[in-house]
C-alpha positions in Angstrom: -0.1 -0.3 0.1 1.4 3.1 -1.0 1.2 5.8 1.9 2.9 8.9 0.5 0.9 10.3 -2.6 -1.7 7.7 -2.3 -4.4 7.5 -4.9 -7.1 6.9 -2.2 -7.4 7.8 1.4 -5.9 4.9 3.9 -8.2 4.0 6.6 -6.2 3.8 10.0 -7.2 3.0 13.4 -5.8 4.4 17.1 -6.2 3.8 20.6 -6.6 6.1 23.5 -5.4 4.0 26.2 -5.8 4.9 29.8 -3.6 3.2 32.5 -4.0 4.2 36.2 -5.0 7.8 35.4 -2.5 8.5 32.6 -2.8 8.0 28.7 -0.6 6.0 26.9 1.4 8.0 23.9 3.9 6.8 21.4 6.6 8.6 19.5 6.3 8.0 15.7 9.7 6.5 14.1 8.4 6.9 10.7 6.8 9.5 8.5 4.3 11.1 8.4 4.4 12.3 12.1 8.2 11.1 12.7 9.1 12.4 16.2 5.7 13.3 17.0 3.6 12.0 19.8 0.5 10.2 18.9 -2.1 7.4 19.9 -0.9 3.7 19.0 -2.2 2.3 16.0 -1.8 2.0 12.2 -3.3 1.0 8.7 -6.1 -1.2 8.2 -5.1 -4.3 6.0 -7.2 -5.9 3.3 -9.8 -8.2 4.8 -9.2 -6.8 8.5 -12.2 -5.4 10.5 -11.2 -2.2 12.3 -11.1 -4.0 15.6 -8.8 -6.6 14.4 -6.5 -4.0 12.7 -6.4 -2.2 16.2 -5.6 -5.5 18.0 -2.9 -6.3 15.5 -1.1 -2.9 15.6 -1.0 -2.6 19.2 0.7 -5.8 19.7 3.1 -5.2 16.8 3.8 -1.7 17.9 3.8 -1.9 21.8 3.3 -5.6 22.7 -0.1 -4.9 24.5 -3.6 -6.5 24.5 -6.4 -4.0 25.2 -10.2 -4.1 26.2 -12.1 -1.7 23.7 -14.6 0.6 25.6 -15.9 2.5 22.8 -15.4 4.7 19.8 -14.0 8.2 20.5 -14.5 9.2 16.8 -13.6 9.4 13.1 -11.2 12.4 12.1 -9.5 13.3 8.7 -5.7 13.7 8.6 -4.6 15.3 5.1 -1.0 16.4 4.8 -0.3 18.7 1.8 3.3 19.2 0.5 4.7 22.5 -0.5 2.9 22.2 -4.0 -0.4 21.8 -2.2 -0.6 18.3 -3.7 -2.0 15.5 -1.0 1.1 13.9 0.1 -1.0 11.8 3.1 -4.5 11.3 3.5 -5.8 8.9 6.1 -9.3 8.4 7.6 -8.5 7.7 11.3 -10.9 5.7 13.7 -10.1 6.4 17.3 -11.3 3.9 20.1 -10.5 4.4 23.8 -9.7 1.4 26.3 -7.4 -0.1 28.6 -4.6 -2.6 29.0 -5.4 -6.3 29.6 -2.2 -8.1 28.8 1.3 -6.8 28.2 3.7 -4.0 29.2 4.0 -1.3 26.9 7.3 -1.2 25.2 8.4 0.4 21.7 8.8 -1.9 18.7 7.9 -1.6 14.9 7.2 2.1 13.9 7.6 3.6 17.5 10.6 5.1 19.1 9.3 5.5 22.5 6.5 4.8 24.6 5.3 7.3 27.4 2.5 7.5 30.0 1.3 10.8 30.5 -0.7 11.6 33.8 -4.0 13.5 32.8 -2.9 16.3 35.2 0.2 17.0 33.3 -1.5 16.7 29.7 -1.9 20.2 29.2 1.7 21.5 29.1 2.8 18.2 27.1 4.1 18.6 23.6 1.1 17.0 21.5 -1.4 18.6 19.0 -4.4 20.2 20.4 -6.6 17.8 18.5 -5.1 15.1 20.4 -5.5 16.6 23.7 -9.3 17.0 22.8 -9.6 13.5 21.6 -8.2 12.4 24.9 -10.6 14.2 27.0 -13.4 13.2 25.0 -12.3 9.8 25.6 -11.8 10.4 29.1 -15.5 11.6 29.2 -16.8 8.7 27.4 -14.9 6.5 30.2 -16.6 8.2 32.9 -19.8 7.8 31.4 -19.5 4.2 31.5 -18.5 4.4 34.9 -14.9 2.7 34.1 -12.0 3.9 36.0 -8.7 4.2 34.3 
C-alpha cells in the first residue's frame, strides 16, 4: 500500500489507552509524523475489521492487548506538500480502552512509549486535536463508569 501520494485515503485505527490515571502515547519513528507524539495504531489491512487491525497494530507496535470501551470518533488527517498536493491522506478511527495484557514497550514503527498523567497533559507537547480526543475519551470512560 502506497502511503505517500496515495491514490485513495488510507483507513487507520488508533487507541486512546488509559492506565491508572494516565494516557499512553507513542513517538512515531516513520513519516508522516516522525518524532511526534501520537496514539498507538496504524493502517487497516485488506480483509481486517477495524478492531482486528487495532488489535494487531497494538501488539506489533507496543506489545499490549486491550479491552475496547468504545468509539471516540472518526477524523481526517490530510497533509499537503509545498505544492499543495496531497502527500498523505488518512481517515482515522479512534477508540478508547485499557490494557489487559502486556507492558507497553516500543517496537516496529515506534521509538518511544510514555505514560502521561492527565494532570500533566496540558503542557505536554502534543497536538491540540489529540488533547481534545483524550479528554473526549475520558468523558466517555466516565460516562460508562469505568475507572482508568
